[in-house]
N, C-alpha and C positions, 0 to 999 in steps of 0.2 A: 503495499499499498500505499499509495506519495506520502513524503512528509515536509511539503513546501521550500524542497528544495531551492526553488525556480525565483521564490521571493525574493529584495533586493529594496529597495528604498522607496514605495511608494504607498506603504498601509504602515499603519504603527501595529508594531508586533508585543507583546507581551510571552514569556518563556514561563513554563507553570515550576510554582515552586523556586528552587534554588537554584538550581539547575536545568539548564534547559529538556537534558537525556530521562528526567525524572516519568515514571508511568506510573500508575494505581491500578490497583487492582483489586475493584469492587465489593467482589463474592465473595473476598477473605475477610472485610470488613477492616482489612489493613488503612493505611495513614492516605489522604491522598490529596496532592495537590491543590494546593488554594492561591492564586489569588487575586489582589488588586483591582477595584474595576477597570479594562481598557483605558488607556489613553494617556500613562505616562509610559513611553518605550519607545525600542528603540525601533528605523524602518522597516518594510517590508513590502512587498510587490504582490501584487495578481498572475496567476499559474503560472503564464505564458514570457511574466517580467513586463508585460505589457501594460496590465493591468486591466478593467473589465468595463466592456461595451455597452451603454444601459437607454434600454429603448422605452419606453410607452409606448405598450400594445394598448391599452383603455382607460379613459380617464372617466372624472365625472358620477365617478361612484360616492359610492356614504359609506362609511367604515368595510369596507371590502374585508370579507373576516377570512376567508379556507377557497384553495383551488380546487376545480381538480379536472382533469383531463375525457374527454369521453374518447374511444379508439380511433376515432377521425379524422382527433387534433380539437376538436369545438371544447373549447374551452365553457367548466360552471364555477360562477361563482356565486357567492353568498354574500349578503350585506346584512348589517346585525338589525337593524329600522325592519326587514322583514322581508325582504326580496332576490328572486335569483334569478341572475342573467347568467345570458349562452353568449356567448364572446367569438366573433366567429369573421372572417374577411375586415378586421376592424372595425366591426360592427356591434353596439351592443344593445342587447334586444332580453327585456326583461320576460319573463317564463311567466306564462298563466297557471297558475300555481295557489291552491288553500292556504293561504297562512294568513287566517285571519286570527289562531290561537299565538301569534306566535306577541310572546309581551317584551317589546323592547325596554330598557331599562336600567341604568347604569352599567355596570359589564355587561349587561342580560339581549340575550336576544336572539337572532334567527346566525347562527357562529361553527360549526364545522360542517363539512362534509368528504364522503367521498366517495370516490366513481367505482360499481361492485363490475363493469359490464357494457353492454353495445347502449342499455341505454338506462342502468340500472342506475341508482347512488341513492347515497343513509343520509340522512340529516341531522344534525341538534338544536333543539334552540328548549330558551325559558317560553313556559305557559304561567297560568297563573297560578296553578296548584304545584309546581314542577322541571323539569327539566326532562326533555325525552330523547327518542329516538325516531326518526321515519323514512321509508324507502316510500320510492320516487321512481316509476315511472314516466321515464322520454317518449314525444308522440312528436317531432313538431318542433312545432315551442308552447307547450303542455304537457308539466306535471300533474300527474294521478300521484293520491300517494297510494298505495300497494299493499304497504304492514305502518297502519295505522293504531300503534304503536308498532314499531319493531322494540321497543323499551321504552316503557314508562314510570315514573317512582322513584326518578331521582333526586337531592332534593336541590332544594331551591332558597335563596334568599331573596324575599319581596324587592328589594332593592337590587338587585342581581347580580352583588358584589359573589365570585368569587366560584364563577357560575361550571367554567373549566371545561367541557365538552372541542376538548379537541380527540379526532378524530385519525385515525390509519387503518390502514392495512394491514395485517400480520401475512409473513407470507404464506399460508394456506390460507389467505381469504379471509379467513377469522377479523372483525370491526376491533382491535383497540382505541378505549375513551379514556383520553384522561379528564377526571372529574376532579373540583372546589369542594373547600369545606365547607363554604357556603361562610364564612365569614362567625361559621357555632365553634365553641372549641371543643368539645368530647366526638366531632363527627370524625377527622378522619382514623383515631385509632380504635372506633367503634367499627367490629367485622362485619357488624348486622345491614350496617349501611354502607347503599353504593357514592356516596361525596369522601374527600380528602381522598381518590383511588386512583390507581391506572385498572379495568375492568375488559375480559377477554368477552366481545360479547359472540353470540351464535347467527351467522348473517341470516339462515333462514330461520330460524327460532325464538331470533331473540331474548334466549339463554345466555343468561350472564352472568360469570365466575371474577370474584376480587381476586388479579393476578399478586399485584401486589399495593401498601396502604402504610400510614403516615404523612400523607403528601399534605400542602397547601393548598395548593392552585397550579396543576398540570398544566400548559399552557404549549407542549413540543413534544410529540412523537416520532419518534425516527428508527427506522428498524433499515438497517444494516447488510447488506445482503451477503452476510453469515449467519440473518440471526438475530446476533444481542441488538436489542432494543433499547435507545437511549429519550432521555429524558429533557425536557428545558422546564424547569418551574419560578415562579415571582415569592422569591423572603419577603420578610414587612418592610424593616427599611436599614437591613445587612441581606445579605448571603444571598443573591437569585443561586442558582444551582442546578446543573448539565450534573444527570444521573445515571447509571447502569443498571436496568432493571433484574431484579433475581428472584424468578418466584416464592411469592408465597412470605417477603420482608418485608421490615417493616424498615422505613423509612426517617421513624421518628420525629415527626411534625409533630406539639401535643400540646397547645395554649389553654391545657385542663389547669395538665400537669399531674394528669390522674384523679382529678374533677375534686384536687385538692384546693383547685383555684377559682374564683367566681369571675364573670364573663367572659371577654374573647384577651386574655391575655398573651399580646405578640411578643413578649419582651424574652420569649423561650428559644433558644434559639434552634435555625432550619432543623439540623439534626441532634437530637437533646442522647447523647451518648452515655451522661449519667442515669439519666432514666431506662434508658433503651438500649443496655453493653452492645445488644448486636445489633444494632443500627445500623444501615449501609450507610458508610461515607459518603457525597458525593463526591467526583471525578473532578469538580472542578465548582467552585463556588464566589462570587464578583465580590465581596466585602464587601467592603463600603466605597464609593455610594452604590445600590442595587439599578440592572439596567431596562428592568420585566422585560424579562427574556421573554419572548415570543411561539414563535412556529420554529420548527426543526429541522430537515432534512437533510441529507447525505447526495454529496457531488459526486457525479459518475460516468464520467465515460472520458475517451479520450484527447477528445475536445478539452477536456477541461486543466490536461499534463499537471503538473503538479499539483496541484487543485483536485485531485480523481480520489476520491474515498474522505473527501472534510468533511465534517457535519460544518450546514450552513447555519444559523442559528439571527432572527431577529429581533430586535429591541422596540417596543414602545417607548419608555421613558428615555432610553440611550440613543434612540434615531439612529439606530446603523444596523450594519451586518457585521455577526460575530463569525470567523472560521479558523474551526478546531480542528488543531492536528491529532488524530487519539489514534494510539496506538493499539495493534490489534489483540491486547487485553486487554483494554477498552482503556488506559489511562488515556489522560489526555496532555502528548506533549507539547504545544505551546498555542496561542489566540492570534488570531493578525486581525483588520477591519479595513478593509478596501475603502483609500480614501472617496472613491465613488460616492459610497452610500455612508460616510457621516455627516451625520447630519445633512444632508445634503435636500433628501424628502421627504424630514417629517419621522414624525410616526409611524414604522415598519409591524404590518402584522403577519400576514401569511408566504409561506416557501412554499413552492411545493418545484420538485424538476417533472419539467412534460417531454412530452414524446420524441420533439428535436433534441432534446439532451441539455437544454437554455433551463435555467431556474425564474421562474417568475415567483416575485416579489407583491405585495398590495404595500400600499399606504394606508394610514390610518389615522387622519388630521381629521374627520368629519367633515370636511368640504372638498368637493371636486379632489374627490382619490384616484388613485389609478392601480394599476398594475403595469409595474416592471417585470420586462424582459433581459435580461443578464446576462451577458458571454461573454466569453476569454476574448481581450481583441487576439 
């Protein structure tokens, strides 16, 4: 797997830990490299040594949350206020779809999306009662609910806070769903709750199993070609995390401190190793300030050169793209920030690799939001 050898002088780079070659073994619970927020570091360049080309492929959107590609190359985009759009040949067409039960408030609304075939896709959204997944069938520009819901009953906060809702497909077609703790103290450690978890969901039956727990608000889920699953997660005012998932493991978020603290106490560690000695440490932590990590996807293909195999993570508050060089064992070797997306397009939300091998990223500024196409120059 490539190690960013071609990075030279145009993007910020941070080595993880005190040595550039350090790795982490999250499956053993060993120590993980922790770095301060990207920004104070040496320079570096993108893949080919010539940077990234950025092209706007859609605009005029409102908080586009997720991008998915149909087999014919057309793009589906969810917009948080409650709209699904189809992007083809430079045109944006809003689908005829019943989204009347979407409640868009605060962080919540119409969010995650995965495409599951020629004309079928699943979305995740807030309603007045819960967060739920719905599967749709697309005919022309009309989307009809065919599994309504595929899964219901995910906890929701009336304010929309910590709604999670990031979806990804595992290699066997299972839906992976990152869920939020809904800003309720006991949810993450409650194994009977679907909040503060990563779920595995059967795409036909909707049956869900808890894959990992003890999460605050998982916003990115990425599956590497070897099957290793990485997540990007929001911290409170410190320690956004990149994690590697291990089935059945606890990731240590517990603002209730075992039910001993009232309210939603966010002064606890993101990974509370004192209370949970076996909790899995993050492979990367932002320290202060946080970046508000959002979506995550692996770059793949020869066109990416030295960036082939790099984990691309978008950031909302940080208004940047972070490129993580990861080891075969799942440790973070280094982090780079391409200058082309360093506070140049505002808040960045969604990230998806297209069938053409390009990286597609959405902005989340609230007005005239865009879908950007990124390719190495």
